[in-house]
PyMOL Python script that loads the backbone (N, CA, C, O; Angstrom):
from pymol import cmd

cmd.read_pdbstr("""\
ATOM      1  N   UNK A   1     114.212  55.039  97.255  1.00  0.00           N
ATOM      2  CA  UNK A   1     115.751  55.425  97.587  1.00  0.00           C
ATOM      3  C   UNK A   1     116.556  55.294  95.807  1.00  0.00           C
ATOM      4  O   UNK A   1     117.186  56.199  95.261  1.00  0.00           O
ATOM      5  N   UNK A   2     116.356  54.315  95.397  1.00  0.00           N
ATOM      6  CA  UNK A   2     116.433  54.549  93.967  1.00  0.00           C
ATOM      7  C   UNK A   2     116.092  55.080  93.206  1.00  0.00           C
ATOM      8  O   UNK A   2     116.726  55.278  92.169  1.00  0.00           O
ATOM      9  N   UNK A   3     114.644  55.620  93.524  1.00  0.00           N
ATOM     10  CA  UNK A   3     114.141  56.086  92.308  1.00  0.00           C
ATOM     11  C   UNK A   3     114.497  57.982  92.675  1.00  0.00           C
ATOM     12  O   UNK A   3     114.456  58.896  91.851  1.00  0.00           O
ATOM     13  N   UNK A   4     114.800  58.069  94.033  1.00  0.00           N
ATOM     14  CA  UNK A   4     115.209  59.514  94.117  1.00  0.00           C
ATOM     15  C   UNK A   4     116.416  59.757  93.193  1.00  0.00           C
ATOM     16  O   UNK A   4     116.531  60.649  92.352  1.00  0.00           O
ATOM     17  N   UNK A   5     117.286  58.795  93.513  1.00  0.00           N
ATOM     18  CA  UNK A   5     118.391  59.003  92.918  1.00  0.00           C
ATOM     19  C   UNK A   5     118.497  59.101  91.317  1.00  0.00           C
ATOM     20  O   UNK A   5     119.328  59.778  90.712  1.00  0.00           O
ATOM     21  N   UNK A   6     117.575  58.359  90.792  1.00  0.00           N
ATOM     22  CA  UNK A   6     117.594  58.177  89.486  1.00  0.00           C
ATOM     23  C   UNK A   6     116.794  59.410  89.028  1.00  0.00           C
ATOM     24  O   UNK A   6     116.867  59.728  87.841  1.00  0.00           O
ATOM     25  N   UNK A   7     116.001  60.160  89.913  1.00  0.00           N
ATOM     26  CA  UNK A   7     115.368  61.568  89.402  1.00  0.00           C
ATOM     27  C   UNK A   7     116.385  62.232  89.668  1.00  0.00           C
ATOM     28  O   UNK A   7     116.476  62.961  88.680  1.00  0.00           O
ATOM     29  N   UNK A   8     117.611  62.594  90.648  1.00  0.00           N
ATOM     30  CA  UNK A   8     118.605  63.524  90.430  1.00  0.00           C
ATOM     31  C   UNK A   8     119.354  63.489  89.340  1.00  0.00           C
ATOM     32  O   UNK A   8     119.704  64.451  88.657  1.00  0.00           O
ATOM     33  N   UNK A   9     119.599  62.350  89.184  1.00  0.00           N
ATOM     34  CA  UNK A   9     120.316  62.064  87.750  1.00  0.00           C
ATOM     35  C   UNK A   9     119.504  62.717  86.693  1.00  0.00           C
ATOM     36  O   UNK A   9     120.093  63.391  85.847  1.00  0.00           O
ATOM     37  N   UNK A  10     118.446  62.612  86.660  1.00  0.00           N
ATOM     38  CA  UNK A  10     117.806  63.083  85.407  1.00  0.00           C
ATOM     39  C   UNK A  10     117.719  64.590  85.328  1.00  0.00           C
ATOM     40  O   UNK A  10     117.767  65.333  84.348  1.00  0.00           O
ATOM     41  N   UNK A  11     117.579  64.849  86.624  1.00  0.00           N
ATOM     42  CA  UNK A  11     117.363  66.759  86.884  1.00  0.00           C
ATOM     43  C   UNK A  11     118.683  67.099  86.367  1.00  0.00           C
ATOM     44  O   UNK A  11     118.694  68.264  85.971  1.00  0.00           O
ATOM     45  N   UNK A  12     119.869  66.461  86.220  1.00  0.00           N
ATOM     46  CA  UNK A  12     121.427  66.615  86.682  1.00  0.00           C
ATOM     47  C   UNK A  12     121.674  66.812  84.690  1.00  0.00           C
ATOM     48  O   UNK A  12     122.206  67.689  84.009  1.00  0.00           O
ATOM     49  N   UNK A  13     120.973  65.502  84.354  1.00  0.00           N
ATOM     50  CA  UNK A  13     121.032  65.250  82.646  1.00  0.00           C
ATOM     51  C   UNK A  13     120.460  66.263  82.045  1.00  0.00           C
ATOM     52  O   UNK A  13     121.187  66.757  81.183  1.00  0.00           O
ATOM     53  N   UNK A  14     118.975  66.989  82.223  1.00  0.00           N
ATOM     54  CA  UNK A  14     118.261  67.816  82.014  1.00  0.00           C
ATOM     55  C   UNK A  14     118.978  69.052  81.811  1.00  0.00           C
ATOM     56  O   UNK A  14     119.054  69.703  80.769  1.00  0.00           O
ATOM     57  N   UNK A  15     119.548  69.321  83.057  1.00  0.00           N
ATOM     58  CA  UNK A  15     120.770  70.969  82.967  1.00  0.00           C
ATOM     59  C   UNK A  15     121.510  70.479  82.232  1.00  0.00           C
ATOM     60  O   UNK A  15     121.539  71.287  81.304  1.00  0.00           O
ATOM     61  N   UNK A  16     122.353  69.441  81.915  1.00  0.00           N
ATOM     62  CA  UNK A  16     123.067  69.466  81.202  1.00  0.00           C
ATOM     63  C   UNK A  16     123.120  69.762  79.681  1.00  0.00           C
ATOM     64  O   UNK A  16     123.883  70.540  79.108  1.00  0.00           O
ATOM     65  N   UNK A  17     122.213  69.030  79.180  1.00  0.00           N
ATOM     66  CA  UNK A  17     121.480  69.074  77.873  1.00  0.00           C
ATOM     67  C   UNK A  17     121.204  70.791  77.883  1.00  0.00           C
ATOM     68  O   UNK A  17     121.644  71.494  76.973  1.00  0.00           O
ATOM     69  N   UNK A  18     120.481  71.312  78.942  1.00  0.00           N
ATOM     70  CA  UNK A  18     120.575  72.837  78.610  1.00  0.00           C
ATOM     71  C   UNK A  18     121.415  73.785  78.353  1.00  0.00           C
ATOM     72  O   UNK A  18     121.343  74.761  77.605  1.00  0.00           O
ATOM     73  N   UNK A  19     122.368  73.330  79.176  1.00  0.00           N
ATOM     74  CA  UNK A  19     124.021  73.930  79.015  1.00  0.00           C
ATOM     75  C   UNK A  19     124.356  73.655  77.613  1.00  0.00           C
ATOM     76  O   UNK A  19     125.111  74.521  77.171  1.00  0.00           O
ATOM     77  N   UNK A  20     124.122  72.954  76.961  1.00  0.00           N
ATOM     78  CA  UNK A  20     124.808  72.416  75.764  1.00  0.00           C
ATOM     79  C   UNK A  20     124.073  72.750  74.620  1.00  0.00           C
ATOM     80  O   UNK A  20     124.674  72.796  73.547  1.00  0.00           O
ATOM     81  N   UNK A  21     122.288  73.110  74.689  1.00  0.00           N
ATOM     82  CA  UNK A  21     121.746  73.710  74.111  1.00  0.00           C
ATOM     83  C   UNK A  21     122.341  75.041  73.486  1.00  0.00           C
ATOM     84  O   UNK A  21     122.825  75.341  72.394  1.00  0.00           O
ATOM     85  N   UNK A  22     122.002  75.907  75.047  1.00  0.00           N
ATOM     86  CA  UNK A  22     122.635  77.819  74.975  1.00  0.00           C
ATOM     87  C   UNK A  22     124.190  77.817  74.562  1.00  0.00           C
ATOM     88  O   UNK A  22     124.834  78.839  74.323  1.00  0.00           O
ATOM     89  N   UNK A  23     124.732  76.387  74.514  1.00  0.00           N
ATOM     90  CA  UNK A  23     126.228  77.000  74.142  1.00  0.00           C
ATOM     91  C   UNK A  23     125.835  76.904  72.493  1.00  0.00           C
ATOM     92  O   UNK A  23     126.213  77.737  71.670  1.00  0.00           O
ATOM     93  N   UNK A  24     125.210  76.019  72.259  1.00  0.00           N
ATOM     94  CA  UNK A  24     125.075  76.013  70.772  1.00  0.00           C
ATOM     95  C   UNK A  24     124.309  76.965  69.887  1.00  0.00           C
ATOM     96  O   UNK A  24     124.437  77.072  68.667  1.00  0.00           O
ATOM     97  N   UNK A  25     123.136  77.939  71.023  1.00  0.00           N
ATOM     98  CA  UNK A  25     122.439  78.738  70.241  1.00  0.00           C
ATOM     99  C   UNK A  25     123.445  79.757  70.485  1.00  0.00           C
ATOM    100  O   UNK A  25     123.554  80.356  69.415  1.00  0.00           O
ATOM    101  N   UNK A  26     124.184  80.229  71.283  1.00  0.00           N
ATOM    102  CA  UNK A  26     125.238  81.321  71.460  1.00  0.00           C
ATOM    103  C   UNK A  26     126.175  81.102  70.325  1.00  0.00           C
ATOM    104  O   UNK A  26     126.236  82.013  69.500  1.00  0.00           O
ATOM    105  N   UNK A  27     126.799  80.213  70.172  1.00  0.00           N
ATOM    106  CA  UNK A  27     127.668  79.601  68.904  1.00  0.00           C
ATOM    107  C   UNK A  27     127.204  80.115  67.811  1.00  0.00           C
ATOM    108  O   UNK A  27     127.926  80.759  67.050  1.00  0.00           O
ATOM    109  N   UNK A  28     126.151  79.935  67.628  1.00  0.00           N
ATOM    110  CA  UNK A  28     125.024  80.324  66.192  1.00  0.00           C
ATOM    111  C   UNK A  28     125.369  81.474  66.025  1.00  0.00           C
ATOM    112  O   UNK A  28     125.952  81.833  65.002  1.00  0.00           O
ATOM    113  N   UNK A  29     125.043  82.340  67.094  1.00  0.00           N
ATOM    114  CA  UNK A  29     124.591  83.633  66.827  1.00  0.00           C
ATOM    115  C   UNK A  29     126.194  84.787  67.116  1.00  0.00           C
ATOM    116  O   UNK A  29     126.318  85.999  66.933  1.00  0.00           O
ATOM    117  N   UNK A  30     126.935  84.019  67.488  1.00  0.00           N
ATOM    118  CA  UNK A  30     128.493  84.565  67.536  1.00  0.00           C
ATOM    119  C   UNK A  30     128.046  85.633  68.591  1.00  0.00           C
ATOM    120  O   UNK A  30     127.892  86.827  68.334  1.00  0.00           O
ATOM    121  N   UNK A  31     127.791  84.836  70.246  1.00  0.00           N
ATOM    122  CA  UNK A  31     128.207  85.572  71.043  1.00  0.00           C
ATOM    123  C   UNK A  31     128.937  86.241  71.549  1.00  0.00           C
ATOM    124  O   UNK A  31     129.732  85.335  71.802  1.00  0.00           O
ATOM    125  N   UNK A  32     129.538  87.346  72.068  1.00  0.00           N
ATOM    126  CA  UNK A  32     130.602  88.036  72.575  1.00  0.00           C
ATOM    127  C   UNK A  32     130.898  87.138  73.578  1.00  0.00           C
ATOM    128  O   UNK A  32     130.108  86.740  74.434  1.00  0.00           O
ATOM    129  N   UNK A  33     132.683  86.662  73.383  1.00  0.00           N
ATOM    130  CA  UNK A  33     132.822  85.846  74.196  1.00  0.00           C
ATOM    131  C   UNK A  33     133.564  86.496  75.337  1.00  0.00           C
ATOM    132  O   UNK A  33     134.253  85.984  76.220  1.00  0.00           O
ATOM    133  N   UNK A  34     133.327  87.445  75.156  1.00  0.00           N
ATOM    134  CA  UNK A  34     134.006  88.560  76.677  1.00  0.00           C
ATOM    135  C   UNK A  34     132.841  88.656  78.073  1.00  0.00           C
ATOM    136  O   UNK A  34     133.067  88.797  79.275  1.00  0.00           O
ATOM    137  N   UNK A  35     131.320  88.485  77.183  1.00  0.00           N
ATOM    138  CA  UNK A  35     130.242  88.311  78.231  1.00  0.00           C
ATOM    139  C   UNK A  35     130.905  87.581  79.209  1.00  0.00           C
ATOM    140  O   UNK A  35     131.901  86.933  78.886  1.00  0.00           O
ATOM    141  N   UNK A  36     130.492  87.587  80.391  1.00  0.00           N
ATOM    142  CA  UNK A  36     130.265  86.923  81.360  1.00  0.00           C
ATOM    143  C   UNK A  36     129.494  85.696  81.522  1.00  0.00           C
ATOM    144  O   UNK A  36     129.916  84.576  81.808  1.00  0.00           O
ATOM    145  N   UNK A  37     128.361  86.060  81.307  1.00  0.00           N
ATOM    146  CA  UNK A  37     127.272  84.964  81.094  1.00  0.00           C
ATOM    147  C   UNK A  37     127.717  84.089  79.815  1.00  0.00           C
ATOM    148  O   UNK A  37     127.590  82.867  79.892  1.00  0.00           O
ATOM    149  N   UNK A  38     128.055  84.471  79.050  1.00  0.00           N
ATOM    150  CA  UNK A  38     128.765  83.772  77.660  1.00  0.00           C
ATOM    151  C   UNK A  38     129.939  82.795  78.032  1.00  0.00           C
ATOM    152  O   UNK A  38     130.091  81.696  77.500  1.00  0.00           O
ATOM    153  N   UNK A  39     130.886  83.409  79.169  1.00  0.00           N
ATOM    154  CA  UNK A  39     132.266  83.013  79.616  1.00  0.00           C
ATOM    155  C   UNK A  39     131.426  81.625  80.532  1.00  0.00           C
ATOM    156  O   UNK A  39     131.674  80.419  80.517  1.00  0.00           O
ATOM    157  N   UNK A  40     130.598  82.242  81.119  1.00  0.00           N
ATOM    158  CA  UNK A  40     130.348  81.146  82.282  1.00  0.00           C
ATOM    159  C   UNK A  40     129.443  79.542  81.392  1.00  0.00           C
ATOM    160  O   UNK A  40     129.518  78.362  81.734  1.00  0.00           O
ATOM    161  N   UNK A  41     128.823  80.039  80.456  1.00  0.00           N
ATOM    162  CA  UNK A  41     128.125  78.601  79.867  1.00  0.00           C
ATOM    163  C   UNK A  41     129.164  77.916  79.133  1.00  0.00           C
ATOM    164  O   UNK A  41     129.272  76.693  79.050  1.00  0.00           O
ATOM    165  N   UNK A  42     129.924  78.779  78.604  1.00  0.00           N
ATOM    166  CA  UNK A  42     130.856  77.689  77.878  1.00  0.00           C
ATOM    167  C   UNK A  42     132.059  77.272  78.510  1.00  0.00           C
ATOM    168  O   UNK A  42     132.861  76.494  77.993  1.00  0.00           O
ATOM    169  N   UNK A  43     132.204  77.897  79.853  1.00  0.00           N
ATOM    170  CA  UNK A  43     133.120  76.955  80.785  1.00  0.00           C
ATOM    171  C   UNK A  43     132.231  75.880  81.154  1.00  0.00           C
ATOM    172  O   UNK A  43     132.656  74.789  80.774  1.00  0.00           O
ATOM    173  N   UNK A  44     130.914  75.830  81.898  1.00  0.00           N
ATOM    174  CA  UNK A  44     130.560  74.862  82.426  1.00  0.00           C
ATOM    175  C   UNK A  44     130.043  73.871  81.528  1.00  0.00           C
ATOM    176  O   UNK A  44     129.555  72.801  81.893  1.00  0.00           O
ATOM    177  N   UNK A  45     130.173  74.284  80.267  1.00  0.00           N
ATOM    178  CA  UNK A  45     129.361  73.224  79.169  1.00  0.00           C
ATOM    179  C   UNK A  45     130.763  72.186  78.778  1.00  0.00           C
ATOM    180  O   UNK A  45     130.801  70.976  78.554  1.00  0.00           O
ATOM    181  N   UNK A  46     131.942  73.302  78.807  1.00  0.00           N
ATOM    182  CA  UNK A  46     133.132  72.529  78.220  1.00  0.00           C
ATOM    183  C   UNK A  46     133.352  70.985  79.255  1.00  0.00           C
ATOM    184  O   UNK A  46     133.883  70.027  78.694  1.00  0.00           O
ATOM    185  N   UNK A  47     133.063  70.888  80.241  1.00  0.00           N
ATOM    186  CA  UNK A  47     133.406  70.050  81.204  1.00  0.00           C
ATOM    187  C   UNK A  47     132.667  68.234  80.541  1.00  0.00           C
ATOM    188  O   UNK A  47     132.950  67.036  80.532  1.00  0.00           O
ATOM    189  N   UNK A  48     131.684  69.132  80.122  1.00  0.00           N
ATOM    190  CA  UNK A  48     130.698  67.826  79.493  1.00  0.00           C
ATOM    191  C   UNK A  48     131.084  67.739  78.008  1.00  0.00           C
ATOM    192  O   UNK A  48     130.352  66.853  77.566  1.00  0.00           O
ATOM    193  N   UNK A  49     131.690  68.101  77.224  1.00  0.00           N
ATOM    194  CA  UNK A  49     131.729  68.710  75.946  1.00  0.00           C
ATOM    195  C   UNK A  49     133.037  67.615  75.453  1.00  0.00           C
ATOM    196  O   UNK A  49     133.136  66.691  74.645  1.00  0.00           O
ATOM    197  N   UNK A  50     133.957  68.308  76.448  1.00  0.00           N
ATOM    198  CA  UNK A  50     135.464  67.570  75.964  1.00  0.00           C
ATOM    199  C   UNK A  50     135.444  66.510  75.613  1.00  0.00           C
ATOM    200  O   UNK A  50     135.916  66.108  74.550  1.00  0.00           O
ATOM    201  N   UNK A  51     134.603  65.522  76.874  1.00  0.00           N
ATOM    202  CA  UNK A  51     135.321  63.760  76.258  1.00  0.00           C
ATOM    203  C   UNK A  51     134.981  63.409  74.846  1.00  0.00           C
ATOM    204  O   UNK A  51     135.466  62.442  74.259  1.00  0.00           O
ATOM    205  N   UNK A  52     133.988  64.378  74.254  1.00  0.00           N
ATOM    206  CA  UNK A  52     133.394  64.272  73.036  1.00  0.00           C
ATOM    207  C   UNK A  52     134.389  64.494  71.599  1.00  0.00           C
ATOM    208  O   UNK A  52     134.306  63.777  70.602  1.00  0.00           O
ATOM    209  N   UNK A  53     135.239  65.542  71.745  1.00  0.00           N
ATOM    210  CA  UNK A  53     136.292  66.174  70.973  1.00  0.00           C
ATOM    211  C   UNK A  53     137.290  64.874  70.506  1.00  0.00           C
ATOM    212  O   UNK A  53     137.803  63.924  71.097  1.00  0.00           O
ATOM    213  N   UNK A  54     137.270  65.394  69.060  1.00  0.00           N
ATOM    214  CA  UNK A  54     138.478  64.108  68.279  1.00  0.00           C
ATOM    215  C   UNK A  54     137.085  62.991  67.777  1.00  0.00           C
ATOM    216  O   UNK A  54     137.434  62.385  66.764  1.00  0.00           O
ATOM    217  N   UNK A  55     136.104  62.719  68.084  1.00  0.00           N
ATOM    218  CA  UNK A  55     135.320  61.963  67.461  1.00  0.00           C
ATOM    219  C   UNK A  55     135.296  62.201  65.894  1.00  0.00           C
ATOM    220  O   UNK A  55     135.372  61.222  65.152  1.00  0.00           O
ATOM    221  N   UNK A  56     135.194  63.467  65.380  1.00  0.00           N
ATOM    222  CA  UNK A  56     134.796  64.130  64.358  1.00  0.00           C
ATOM    223  C   UNK A  56     135.591  65.389  63.954  1.00  0.00           C
ATOM    224  O   UNK A  56     136.497  65.745  64.707  1.00  0.00           O
ATOM    225  N   UNK A  57     135.398  65.922  63.108  1.00  0.00           N
ATOM    226  CA  UNK A  57     135.699  67.156  62.782  1.00  0.00           C
ATOM    227  C   UNK A  57     135.034  68.238  63.556  1.00  0.00           C
ATOM    228  O   UNK A  57     133.834  68.325  63.293  1.00  0.00           O
ATOM    229  N   UNK A  58     135.514  69.161  64.514  1.00  0.00           N
ATOM    230  CA  UNK A  58     135.059  70.052  65.162  1.00  0.00           C
ATOM    231  C   UNK A  58     134.009  71.111  64.752  1.00  0.00           C
ATOM    232  O   UNK A  58     133.263  71.732  65.509  1.00  0.00           O
ATOM    233  N   UNK A  59     134.093  71.193  63.455  1.00  0.00           N
ATOM    234  CA  UNK A  59     133.328  72.196  63.129  1.00  0.00           C
ATOM    235  C   UNK A  59     132.952  72.020  61.320  1.00  0.00           C
ATOM    236  O   UNK A  59     133.781  71.707  60.465  1.00  0.00           O
ATOM    237  N   UNK A  60     131.637  72.289  61.106  1.00  0.00           N
ATOM    238  CA  UNK A  60     131.242  72.147  59.616  1.00  0.00           C
ATOM    239  C   UNK A  60     130.932  73.218  58.963  1.00  0.00           C
ATOM    240  O   UNK A  60     129.916  73.839  59.275  1.00  0.00           O
ATOM    241  N   UNK A  61     131.836  73.682  57.827  1.00  0.00           N
ATOM    242  CA  UNK A  61     131.369  74.721  57.555  1.00  0.00           C
ATOM    243  C   UNK A  61     130.437  74.804  56.146  1.00  0.00           C
ATOM    244  O   UNK A  61     130.705  74.062  55.202  1.00  0.00           O
ATOM    245  N   UNK A  62     129.532  75.586  56.097  1.00  0.00           N
ATOM    246  CA  UNK A  62     128.518  75.666  54.751  1.00  0.00           C
ATOM    247  C   UNK A  62     128.001  77.343  54.610  1.00  0.00           C
ATOM    248  O   UNK A  62     127.122  77.988  55.183  1.00  0.00           O
ATOM    249  N   UNK A  63     128.842  77.625  53.730  1.00  0.00           N
ATOM    250  CA  UNK A  63     128.365  78.819  52.978  1.00  0.00           C
ATOM    251  C   UNK A  63     128.529  80.293  54.224  1.00  0.00           C
ATOM    252  O   UNK A  63     127.670  81.136  54.485  1.00  0.00           O
ATOM    253  N   UNK A  64     129.729  80.183  54.706  1.00  0.00           N
ATOM    254  CA  UNK A  64     130.238  81.137  56.019  1.00  0.00           C
ATOM    255  C   UNK A  64     129.454  80.691  57.077  1.00  0.00           C
ATOM    256  O   UNK A  64     129.603  81.384  58.084  1.00  0.00           O
ATOM    257  N   UNK A  65     128.552  79.633  57.210  1.00  0.00           N
ATOM    258  CA  UNK A  65     127.947  79.204  58.425  1.00  0.00           C
ATOM    259  C   UNK A  65     128.628  78.159  59.006  1.00  0.00           C
ATOM    260  O   UNK A  65     128.973  77.201  58.314  1.00  0.00           O
ATOM    261  N   UNK A  66     128.912  78.220  60.394  1.00  0.00           N
ATOM    262  CA  UNK A  66     130.070  77.401  61.154  1.00  0.00           C
ATOM    263  C   UNK A  66     128.896  76.854  61.834  1.00  0.00           C
ATOM    264  O   UNK A  66     127.957  77.502  62.296  1.00  0.00           O
ATOM    265  N   UNK A  67     129.092  75.327  61.843  1.00  0.00           N
ATOM    266  CA  UNK A  67     128.276  74.616  62.789  1.00  0.00           C
ATOM    267  C   UNK A  67     128.942  73.776  63.776  1.00  0.00           C
ATOM    268  O   UNK A  67     129.459  72.770  63.289  1.00  0.00           O
ATOM    269  N   UNK A  68     129.074  73.934  65.123  1.00  0.00           N
ATOM    270  CA  UNK A  68     129.681  73.216  65.845  1.00  0.00           C
ATOM    271  C   UNK A  68     129.239  71.804  65.669  1.00  0.00           C
ATOM    272  O   UNK A  68     128.057  71.492  65.815  1.00  0.00           O
ATOM    273  N   UNK A  69     130.545  70.599  65.232  1.00  0.00           N
ATOM    274  CA  UNK A  69     129.801  69.179  65.526  1.00  0.00           C
ATOM    275  C   UNK A  69     130.220  68.479  66.863  1.00  0.00           C
ATOM    276  O   UNK A  69     130.010  67.269  66.768  1.00  0.00           O
ATOM    277  N   UNK A  70     130.727  68.824  68.042  1.00  0.00           N
ATOM    278  CA  UNK A  70     130.768  68.133  69.038  1.00  0.00           C
ATOM    279  C   UNK A  70     130.110  68.507  70.014  1.00  0.00           C
ATOM    280  O   UNK A  70     129.950  67.647  70.881  1.00  0.00           O
ATOM    281  N   UNK A  71     129.473  69.911  70.266  1.00  0.00           N
ATOM    282  CA  UNK A  71     128.447  69.503  71.261  1.00  0.00           C
ATOM    283  C   UNK A  71     126.936  68.980  70.956  1.00  0.00           C
ATOM    284  O   UNK A  71     126.007  68.865  71.756  1.00  0.00           O
ATOM    285  N   UNK A  72     126.973  68.616  69.165  1.00  0.00           N
ATOM    286  CA  UNK A  72     125.902  68.333  68.777  1.00  0.00           C
ATOM    287  C   UNK A  72     125.906  66.405  69.202  1.00  0.00           C
ATOM    288  O   UNK A  72     124.904  65.719  69.406  1.00  0.00           O
ATOM    289  N   UNK A  73     127.174  66.008  69.223  1.00  0.00           N
ATOM    290  CA  UNK A  73     127.766  64.505  69.303  1.00  0.00           C
ATOM    291  C   UNK A  73     127.090  64.360  70.822  1.00  0.00           C
ATOM    292  O   UNK A  73     126.257  63.517  71.153  1.00  0.00           O
ATOM    293  N   UNK A  74     127.715  65.488  71.723  1.00  0.00           N
ATOM    294  CA  UNK A  74     127.286  65.514  73.219  1.00  0.00           C
ATOM    295  C   UNK A  74     126.030  65.553  73.492  1.00  0.00           C
ATOM    296  O   UNK A  74     125.604  64.854  74.411  1.00  0.00           O
ATOM    297  N   UNK A  75     125.274  66.281  72.837  1.00  0.00           N
ATOM    298  CA  UNK A  75     123.903  66.683  73.470  1.00  0.00           C
ATOM    299  C   UNK A  75     123.300  65.255  73.032  1.00  0.00           C
ATOM    300  O   UNK A  75     122.756  64.833  74.053  1.00  0.00           O
ATOM    301  N   UNK A  76     123.129  64.266  71.954  1.00  0.00           N
ATOM    302  CA  UNK A  76     122.894  62.860  71.354  1.00  0.00           C
ATOM    303  C   UNK A  76     122.958  62.491  72.561  1.00  0.00           C
ATOM    304  O   UNK A  76     121.980  62.449  73.307  1.00  0.00           O
ATOM    305  N   UNK A  77     124.508  62.082  72.985  1.00  0.00           N
ATOM    306  CA  UNK A  77     124.657  61.162  74.292  1.00  0.00           C
ATOM    307  C   UNK A  77     124.191  61.620  75.467  1.00  0.00           C
ATOM    308  O   UNK A  77     124.162  60.671  76.251  1.00  0.00           O
ATOM    309  N   UNK A  78     123.737  62.808  76.073  1.00  0.00           N
ATOM    310  CA  UNK A  78     123.222  63.219  77.065  1.00  0.00           C
ATOM    311  C   UNK A  78     121.527  62.645  76.849  1.00  0.00           C
ATOM    312  O   UNK A  78     120.923  61.978  77.688  1.00  0.00           O
ATOM    313  N   UNK A  79     121.106  62.987  75.835  1.00  0.00           N
ATOM    314  CA  UNK A  79     119.684  62.746  75.402  1.00  0.00           C
ATOM    315  C   UNK A  79     119.264  61.447  75.548  1.00  0.00           C
ATOM    316  O   UNK A  79     118.131  61.257  75.990  1.00  0.00           O
ATOM    317  N   UNK A  80     120.044  60.416  75.229  1.00  0.00           N
ATOM    318  CA  UNK A  80     119.899  59.131  75.176  1.00  0.00           C
ATOM    319  C   UNK A  80     120.036  58.711  76.529  1.00  0.00           C
ATOM    320  O   UNK A  80     119.311  57.798  76.925  1.00  0.00           O
ATOM    321  N   UNK A  81     120.738  59.164  77.186  1.00  0.00           N
ATOM    322  CA  UNK A  81     121.473  58.991  78.544  1.00  0.00           C
ATOM    323  C   UNK A  81     119.755  59.442  79.709  1.00  0.00           C
ATOM    324  O   UNK A  81     119.343  58.622  80.530  1.00  0.00           O
ATOM    325  N   UNK A  82     119.131  60.670  79.512  1.00  0.00           N
ATOM    326  CA  UNK A  82     117.943  61.054  79.735  1.00  0.00           C
ATOM    327  C   UNK A  82     116.768  60.293  79.696  1.00  0.00           C
ATOM    328  O   UNK A  82     115.998  60.135  80.644  1.00  0.00           O
ATOM    329  N   UNK A  83     116.607  59.634  78.109  1.00  0.00           N
ATOM    330  CA  UNK A  83     115.751  58.845  78.157  1.00  0.00           C
ATOM    331  C   UNK A  83     115.743  57.674  78.733  1.00  0.00           C
ATOM    332  O   UNK A  83     114.629  57.377  79.163  1.00  0.00           O
ATOM    333  N   UNK A  84     116.890  56.577  78.980  1.00  0.00           N
ATOM    334  CA  UNK A  84     117.398  55.765  79.758  1.00  0.00           C
ATOM    335  C   UNK A  84     117.094  55.812  81.028  1.00  0.00           C
ATOM    336  O   UNK A  84     116.577  54.919  81.700  1.00  0.00           O
ATOM    337  N   UNK A  85     117.534  57.240  81.469  1.00  0.00           N
ATOM    338  CA  UNK A  85     117.052  57.700  83.290  1.00  0.00           C
ATOM    339  C   UNK A  85     115.481  57.694  83.176  1.00  0.00           C
ATOM    340  O   UNK A  85     114.876  56.940  83.938  1.00  0.00           O
ATOM    341  N   UNK A  86     114.760  58.480  82.279  1.00  0.00           N
ATOM    342  CA  UNK A  86     113.151  58.148  82.143  1.00  0.00           C
ATOM    343  C   UNK A  86     112.664  57.045  82.181  1.00  0.00           C
ATOM    344  O   UNK A  86     111.722  56.835  82.944  1.00  0.00           O
ATOM    345  N   UNK A  87     113.096  56.196  81.492  1.00  0.00           N
ATOM    346  CA  UNK A  87     112.361  54.924  81.678  1.00  0.00           C
ATOM    347  C   UNK A  87     112.548  54.186  82.832  1.00  0.00           C
ATOM    348  O   UNK A  87     111.675  53.567  83.441  1.00  0.00           O
ATOM    349  N   UNK A  88     113.954  54.291  83.164  1.00  0.00           N
ATOM    350  CA  UNK A  88     114.174  53.755  84.396  1.00  0.00           C
ATOM    351  C   UNK A  88     113.209  54.226  85.593  1.00  0.00           C
ATOM    352  O   UNK A  88     112.793  53.427  86.432  1.00  0.00           O
ATOM    353  N   UNK A  89     112.874  55.670  85.595  1.00  0.00           N
ATOM    354  CA  UNK A  89     111.803  55.811  86.558  1.00  0.00           C
ATOM    355  C   UNK A  89     110.709  55.337  86.449  1.00  0.00           C
ATOM    356  O   UNK A  89     110.098  54.884  87.418  1.00  0.00           O
ATOM    357  N   UNK A  90     110.262  55.348  85.282  1.00  0.00           N
ATOM    358  CA  UNK A  90     108.996  55.021  84.733  1.00  0.00           C
ATOM    359  C   UNK A  90     109.025  53.224  85.391  1.00  0.00           C
ATOM    360  O   UNK A  90     108.081  52.885  86.105  1.00  0.00           O
ATOM    361  N   UNK A  91     109.813  52.503  85.172  1.00  0.00           N
ATOM    362  CA  UNK A  91     109.975  51.187  85.801  1.00  0.00           C
ATOM    363  C   UNK A  91     109.951  50.925  87.383  1.00  0.00           C
ATOM    364  O   UNK A  91     109.345  49.973  87.874  1.00  0.00           O
ATOM    365  N   UNK A  92     110.604  51.781  88.059  1.00  0.00           N
ATOM    366  CA  UNK A  92     110.433  51.856  89.412  1.00  0.00           C
ATOM    367  C   UNK A  92     109.379  52.824  90.015  1.00  0.00           C
ATOM    368  O   UNK A  92     109.450  53.278  91.157  1.00  0.00           O
ATOM    369  N   UNK A  93     108.456  53.071  89.176  1.00  0.00           N
ATOM    370  CA  UNK A  93     107.175  53.808  89.999  1.00  0.00           C
ATOM    371  C   UNK A  93     106.420  52.737  90.080  1.00  0.00           C
ATOM    372  O   UNK A  93     106.179  51.778  89.346  1.00  0.00           O
ATOM    373  N   UNK A  94     105.931  53.274  91.649  1.00  0.00           N
ATOM    374  CA  UNK A  94     105.094  52.025  92.541  1.00  0.00           C
ATOM    375  C   UNK A  94     103.857  52.827  92.545  1.00  0.00           C
ATOM    376  O   UNK A  94     103.729  53.154  93.725  1.00  0.00           O
ATOM    377  N   UNK A  95     102.812  53.355  91.828  1.00  0.00           N
ATOM    378  CA  UNK A  95     101.588  54.056  91.810  1.00  0.00           C
ATOM    379  C   UNK A  95     100.392  52.690  92.086  1.00  0.00           C
ATOM    380  O   UNK A  95      99.185  52.926  92.133  1.00  0.00           O
TER     381      UNK A  95
END
""", "prot")
cmd.dss("prot")
cmd.show_as("cartoon", "prot")
cmd.util.cbc("prot")
cmd.orient("prot")
């Protein structure tokens, strides 16, 4: 049962990381905010990014190139969570 719960949590973590990566890519390519797909990605990923806002400056500008920092911090956090969950899955494996 614990193994199933860990697997579900790992899948959810992977989904969250994918949302954040897609958001970063859409921001990088200046996607149209009026597009329904873009709006959905941004609204879904906002849930997971908002707790990390205010930790550092929200953007970094280098030669007219704007990089959002908050999603990167959230991505690092969820990557660490994913690693811990994968290690727990390995620990509970009964092969």
